[in-house]
C-alpha positions in Angstrom: 0.1 0.0 0.0 2.8 2.6 0.7 4.5 1.7 -2.7 1.1 3.1 -4.2 0.9 6.3 -2.2 4.4 6.9 -2.9 3.7 6.9 -6.8 1.2 10.0 -6.2 3.9 12.1 -5.2 6.1 11.0 -8.3 4.8 13.8 -10.5 5.0 16.6 -7.8 8.6 15.4 -7.0 9.5 15.4 -11.1 8.2 19.3 -11.0 10.4 20.2 -7.9 13.6 18.6 -10.2 12.8 20.5 -12.9 12.0 23.8 -11.2 15.2 23.0 -9.3 17.0 22.5 -12.3 15.7 25.6 -14.4 15.1 28.3 -11.7 17.9 27.4 -9.7 20.2 26.7 -12.3 19.6 30.0 -13.9 19.8 31.9 -10.2 23.2 30.0 -9.6 24.6 30.6 -13.1 23.5 34.5 -13.0 25.7 35.0 -9.7 28.4 32.7 -11.2 28.4 35.2 -14.4 28.3 38.2 -11.9 30.9 37.4 -9.9 33.2 36.2 -12.5 32.6 39.3 -14.7 33.6 41.8 -11.6 36.3 39.6 -10.5 38.3 39.1 -13.8 37.4 43.1 -14.5 39.1 43.7 -10.9 42.0 41.5 -11.9 42.8 43.7 -14.8 41.3 42.0 -17.8 39.1 44.1 -20.1 35.5 44.7 -19.4 34.2 43.3 -22.4 36.6 40.4 -22.3 35.7 39.3 -18.8 32.0 39.7 -19.5 32.1 37.3 -22.6 34.7 34.8 -20.8 32.5 34.9 -17.7 29.3 34.3 -19.6 31.0 31.3 -21.7 31.6 30.0 -18.2 28.2 30.6 -16.9 26.7 28.5 -19.7 28.6 25.5 -18.8 27.9 26.3 -15.1 23.9 26.3 -16.0 24.6 22.8 -17.8 26.6 21.7 -14.9 24.0 22.3 -12.3 20.8 21.4 -14.4 22.3 17.9 -14.9 23.3 17.7 -11.1 19.5 18.9 -10.2 18.4 15.9 -11.7 21.3 13.3 -10.3 21.5 14.5 -6.8 19.5 11.9 -4.3 18.0 14.7 -2.4 15.7 17.7 -4.2 16.1 19.9 -0.9 19.9 19.6 -1.2 19.6 20.9 -4.8 17.5 23.7 -3.8 19.6 24.7 -1.0 23.2 24.6 -2.8 21.6 26.3 -5.7 19.7 29.2 -3.9 22.5 29.9 -1.2 25.5 29.5 -4.0 24.0 31.8 -6.5 22.9 34.3 -3.7 26.7 34.5 -2.5 28.2 34.6 -5.7 25.6 37.2 -6.8 26.4 38.9 -3.4 30.4 38.7 -4.1 29.7 40.3 -7.9 27.6 42.9 -6.5 30.5 43.6 -3.6 33.4 43.3 -5.9 31.4 46.0 -8.4 30.9 48.2 -5.6 34.2 48.5 -4.8 35.5 49.0 -8.5 32.8 52.2 -9.0 
């Protein structure tokens, strides 16, 4: 009986994984790109070069966390890592950018 009731939650778990992969992955990639661009510019790279390189690496980061969202055992770990990681990276990017201006 418990196996039947566990199948009723399967669509919700799948939706949670998809949302984590898309929304959490986007937030993480956005923070990654913001932090990468500002740190590379602060290190002396040209602005457009830093922006382009961090965007390229951000696409790879999005792909990695998108795939990891489906491979991880627990969805709450995925949500936590992506939300906290994206927030921390965005804060680093904002802090470095405020120091440069």
